[in-house]
N, C-alpha and C positions, 0 to 999 in steps of 0.2 A: 252401443254397437249399432252398426247400420243394418237396416232391415233386408238389404239385399245380399247379405253375407250369411254363410252357414253359422248356426249358433255354437257349433263345436269350436272352441277357442283355438285349436291347433290347425284348423282347416282354412286355407286361403281362398276357397272357392266362392265364386258369386253364384247366386241363385236366379234361376229363370223365373218368369211369371207364375208358373204352375207350382213351383216349390217354395215361393216366398210364404205362402199360407201355412205350410208345414214347418218352415223355419230351419230345416236341415237339408244338406245336400243328400244325394242318393246313398252315399256311403255312411252317413252318420244319422240317418232317420231312425225313428223307433222301431221300425220293421226291416232294417237293413239286412240283406243276406247276399251271399255270392252264388254264383252258378254251381250246381252240384258236381260238375265235371272237375275232378281234383286239381288238374294243372291249369284251369282257366282263370279263376280270379275275377271275372267280370261281375260288377255289381248290378243287381236286378232292381227294377222298379217294384213298388208295392203292388202294382197290378199284375205282375207275373205270377202265374198260378202253378206252373209245373216245375219251377226251380232251376230251369235251364235257360241259358242265353240263347239267342237266335242261332248261333253257330252249332251249339250242342244239343238243341232240341231234337228228340228222337225222330219227329216227323221230317224235319229238315234233312237229317241224315238219310232217312229212307228215300226222300226226293233226289238227293244227290246220287245215291247209289242207282236209282232208276235212270237218271240222266246219263251216268257213265255206261250203264248196260246197254242203253238204246239211244245214243245221241241224235240219230237221224229223227226218230219219233219226237224227241224233245224239241228239236229245231223246228219240226212241222207244227207242233202245238203252239209254240211261242209265235212263230211266224203267222199262223192263222189268226191269232189273237191280235197281233200288231196290225195286220191287214184290216181286220174288222174295226179296230179302233181308228185307223187312218182312212178308212173308206177307199182302199186300193184293191185292185184285183188279187185274187189268190186262187191258183188252180194247179199248184205243184203237187206231186206225189212223192213217196219215198224214193222212187227210181230216178227222180230228178236231182236228188242230193247225193253227191259223191264226196266223201271226206278223204282228201289226199294225205299222204304221210307229212308233206311239208307245206307251208304257207306258199301259194303261188306268187305272192308279192315280195315278201321278205326273205323267203328261203329257209325259215326257221322250222324245226320240227313241231307239228302240232301236238300239244300236250293236253291231257284231260284233267290237270290239277284244278282244284277249286280256286277261282279267282286269278288264274294265271293269264298273263298277257299273251301266251301262245296257245290259249284254249281256242278250239274251232269256233267260228262264228258264221252264221249264214248271212250273206250279203247280196244285195240287189245290185247288179251292174249298172242299170239305169233306174234309179229309184222311182221315178214317175210311172214306169211300166208295171210296178207291183211284183208280186211273187207269181211269176208265170214261168213255164219251162223254157230253158235257155237264157233266162235273165238272172238266175241265182248261181252262186258258187260258194264254196267254203274257203274262208281265209282266216287268219289269226285274228284274235280280238284286237291286238294292237293295230294291225293293218287296217281293220275295219274302223276303229276309232279315229285313226289318222285320216282315212278317206272321208269319214263322216264329218269331222270337225273342220276340215280345211279344203279350200279350193285347190285346183291344180297349180294356180299361180302361187298360192300360199306354200304349198309343198315344195315347189321349185325354188322360191325365195329362201325358205328354211334350209333346203339342202345346199344351196350356194353359200349361205352364211355359215353353216355347220362346217362344210368343207374348208372354207377360208379360215375358220377358227382352228381347225385341226392343223392346217398348214402353219398358222401362226404359233400354235403350241409347239410344233416340231421345231420351228426356228428358235423359240425361246429356250427350249430344251438343249439344243445345240449350242446356243450362245452361253448358257449357264455351264455346261460342260467344259466349253473352251476357257471360261473364266476360272473354273476350278482347277483345270489342268495348268493354266498359266500362272497361278499363284502358288 
Protein backbone atom coordinates (compact mmCIF):
# COMPACT_ATOMS: atom_id res chain seq x y z
CA UNK A 1 0.00 0.00 0.00
CA UNK A 2 1.25 3.45 -0.86
CA UNK A 3 2.03 5.79 2.04
CA UNK A 4 -0.02 8.66 0.66
CA UNK A 5 -3.31 6.72 0.80
CA UNK A 6 -5.64 6.17 3.75
CA UNK A 7 -4.98 2.84 5.52
CA UNK A 8 -8.68 2.00 5.46
CA UNK A 9 -8.93 -0.45 2.54
CA UNK A 10 -12.32 0.90 1.39
CA UNK A 11 -11.21 4.54 1.33
CA UNK A 12 -9.89 5.98 -1.96
CA UNK A 13 -8.68 9.25 -0.43
CA UNK A 14 -5.14 10.54 -0.75
CA UNK A 15 -3.52 12.01 2.35
CA UNK A 16 -2.00 15.43 2.68
CA UNK A 17 1.41 15.96 4.35
CA UNK A 18 -0.12 16.49 7.80
CA UNK A 19 -2.15 13.24 7.70
CA UNK A 20 0.52 10.89 6.25
CA UNK A 21 2.06 10.55 9.71
CA UNK A 22 -1.29 9.41 11.14
CA UNK A 23 -1.95 7.12 8.19
CA UNK A 24 -5.69 7.69 8.00
CA UNK A 25 -7.92 10.30 6.44
CA UNK A 26 -10.01 12.47 8.75
CA UNK A 27 -12.98 10.07 8.50
CA UNK A 28 -11.11 6.86 9.37
CA UNK A 29 -8.59 8.04 11.97
CA UNK A 30 -8.53 6.64 15.50
CA UNK A 31 -10.36 9.67 16.94
CA UNK A 32 -12.76 10.24 14.02
CA UNK A 33 -16.01 11.96 14.93
CA UNK A 34 -18.69 14.03 13.30
CA UNK A 35 -20.28 17.37 14.14
CA UNK A 36 -22.74 17.22 17.07
CA UNK A 37 -25.43 18.87 14.94
CA UNK A 38 -27.61 15.86 13.95
CA UNK A 39 -28.19 16.71 10.28
CA UNK A 40 -24.65 17.97 9.58
CA UNK A 41 -22.35 14.97 9.17
CA UNK A 42 -19.16 17.03 8.72
CA UNK A 43 -16.07 15.16 9.86
CA UNK A 44 -13.96 16.99 12.46
CA UNK A 45 -10.21 17.12 12.90
CA UNK A 46 -8.56 15.74 16.03
CA UNK A 47 -7.82 19.30 17.11
CA UNK A 48 -11.51 20.22 17.27
CA UNK A 49 -12.42 20.49 20.95
CA UNK A 50 -16.07 21.52 21.06
CA UNK A 51 -17.51 18.88 18.70
CA UNK A 52 -19.07 21.34 16.25
CA UNK A 53 -18.01 22.24 12.72
CA UNK A 54 -17.42 25.92 11.90
CA UNK A 55 -20.96 26.34 10.63
CA UNK A 56 -22.64 24.94 13.74
CA UNK A 57 -20.29 26.25 16.41
CA UNK A 58 -22.40 28.15 18.96
CA UNK A 59 -20.15 31.22 18.90
CA UNK A 60 -20.43 31.41 15.12
CA UNK A 61 -24.21 31.24 15.37
CA UNK A 62 -24.19 34.04 17.91
CA UNK A 63 -21.99 36.17 15.64
CA UNK A 64 -24.32 35.56 12.67
CA UNK A 65 -27.30 36.58 14.80
CA UNK A 66 -25.52 39.83 15.79
CA UNK A 67 -24.70 40.53 12.15
CA UNK A 68 -28.33 40.11 11.12
CA UNK A 69 -29.59 42.17 14.06
CA UNK A 70 -27.35 45.14 13.27
CA UNK A 71 -25.86 44.86 9.77
CA UNK A 72 -24.73 48.51 9.64
CA UNK A 73 -22.58 48.05 12.75
CA UNK A 74 -21.12 44.84 11.31
CA UNK A 75 -20.28 46.60 8.04
CA UNK A 76 -18.58 49.41 9.96
CA UNK A 77 -16.50 47.02 12.07
CA UNK A 78 -15.28 45.04 9.06
CA UNK A 79 -14.70 48.17 6.96
CA UNK A 80 -12.61 49.73 9.76
CA UNK A 81 -10.55 46.54 9.97
CA UNK A 82 -9.99 46.42 6.18
CA UNK A 83 -9.06 50.12 6.10
CA UNK A 84 -6.50 49.61 8.85
CA UNK A 85 -5.04 46.54 7.08
CA UNK A 86 -4.76 48.37 3.75
CA UNK A 87 -3.71 51.74 5.16
CA UNK A 88 -6.59 53.64 3.56
CA UNK A 89 -8.71 56.45 5.08
CA UNK A 90 -11.69 55.57 7.25
CA UNK A 91 -14.08 58.27 8.50
CA UNK A 92 -17.61 56.92 7.94
CA UNK A 93 -20.28 56.69 10.61
CA UNK A 94 -23.50 54.63 10.78
CA UNK A 95 -25.36 57.59 9.22
CA UNK A 96 -23.22 57.24 6.07
CA UNK A 97 -24.47 53.69 5.43
CA UNK A 98 -27.96 53.20 4.02
CA UNK A 99 -29.10 49.68 3.16
CA UNK A 100 -31.58 49.82 0.25
CA UNK A 101 -34.26 47.18 -0.33
CA UNK A 102 -32.76 46.33 -3.74
CA UNK A 103 -29.24 46.23 -5.14
CA UNK A 104 -28.73 49.51 -7.04
CA UNK A 105 -26.69 47.74 -9.74
CA UNK A 106 -28.52 44.44 -10.36
CA UNK A 107 -31.98 45.35 -9.06
CA UNK A 108 -32.24 42.16 -7.00
CA UNK A 109 -33.71 42.29 -3.48
CA UNK A 110 -31.03 42.35 -0.79
CA UNK A 111 -31.27 39.25 1.37
CA UNK A 112 -29.61 38.59 4.73
CA UNK A 113 -29.20 34.83 4.20
CA UNK A 114 -25.83 33.38 5.16
CA UNK A 115 -23.51 33.23 2.20
CA UNK A 116 -26.13 34.51 -0.22
CA UNK A 117 -25.04 36.28 -3.40
CA UNK A 118 -27.75 38.88 -2.69
CA UNK A 119 -26.43 39.67 0.79
CA UNK A 120 -25.71 43.40 1.34
CA UNK A 121 -22.08 44.40 0.92
CA UNK A 122 -20.39 47.72 1.66
CA UNK A 123 -18.57 49.01 -1.41
CA UNK A 124 -16.21 51.91 -2.10
CA UNK A 125 -17.22 53.70 -5.30
CA UNK A 126 -13.63 54.85 -5.86
CA UNK A 127 -11.46 52.34 -3.96
CA UNK A 128 -8.41 54.61 -3.67
CA UNK A 129 -10.37 57.22 -1.65
CA UNK A 130 -11.09 54.76 1.14
CA UNK A 131 -14.09 54.62 3.43
CA UNK A 132 -15.11 58.28 3.50
CA UNK A 133 -18.61 59.83 3.48
CA UNK A 134 -20.06 59.93 -0.04
CA UNK A 135 -17.71 57.22 -1.33
CA UNK A 136 -19.53 54.21 0.15
CA UNK A 137 -22.77 52.50 -0.81
CA UNK A 138 -24.43 49.16 -0.18
CA UNK A 139 -24.79 46.75 -3.09
CA UNK A 140 -25.23 42.98 -3.33
CA UNK A 141 -22.27 40.67 -2.73
CA UNK A 142 -22.55 39.44 -6.32
CA UNK A 143 -22.40 42.97 -7.75
CA UNK A 144 -19.50 43.84 -5.47
CA UNK A 145 -17.50 40.76 -6.49
CA UNK A 146 -18.19 41.45 -10.17
CA UNK A 147 -17.03 45.04 -9.72
CA UNK A 148 -14.03 43.99 -7.66
CA UNK A 149 -12.77 41.21 -9.94
CA UNK A 150 -13.27 42.78 -13.36
CA UNK A 151 -12.51 46.02 -15.12
CA UNK A 152 -15.21 47.97 -16.95
CA UNK A 153 -13.83 46.63 -20.24
CA UNK A 154 -13.96 43.04 -18.93
CA UNK A 155 -17.59 43.45 -17.82
CA UNK A 156 -18.56 44.98 -21.15
CA UNK A 157 -16.85 42.17 -23.09
CA UNK A 158 -18.52 39.57 -20.89
CA UNK A 159 -21.92 41.21 -21.37
CA UNK A 160 -21.53 41.33 -25.15
CA UNK A 161 -20.47 37.68 -25.23
CA UNK A 162 -23.28 36.56 -22.93
CA UNK A 163 -25.95 38.42 -24.92
CA UNK A 164 -24.63 36.92 -28.17
CA UNK A 165 -24.68 33.44 -26.58
CA UNK A 166 -28.27 33.97 -25.45
CA UNK A 167 -29.19 34.99 -29.01
CA UNK A 168 -27.38 31.92 -30.34
CA UNK A 169 -29.24 29.69 -27.87
CA UNK A 170 -32.57 31.16 -29.01
CA UNK A 171 -31.68 30.48 -32.66
CA UNK A 172 -30.74 26.88 -31.85
CA UNK A 173 -33.95 26.38 -29.89
CA UNK A 174 -36.00 27.71 -32.81
CA UNK A 175 -34.07 25.49 -35.25
CA UNK A 176 -34.61 22.36 -33.13
CA UNK A 177 -38.33 23.09 -32.76
CA UNK A 178 -38.66 23.55 -36.52
CA UNK A 179 -36.82 20.26 -37.10
CA UNK A 180 -39.07 18.43 -34.61
CA UNK A 181 -42.21 19.88 -36.18
CA UNK A 182 -41.04 19.04 -39.70
CA UNK A 183 -40.38 15.37 -38.92
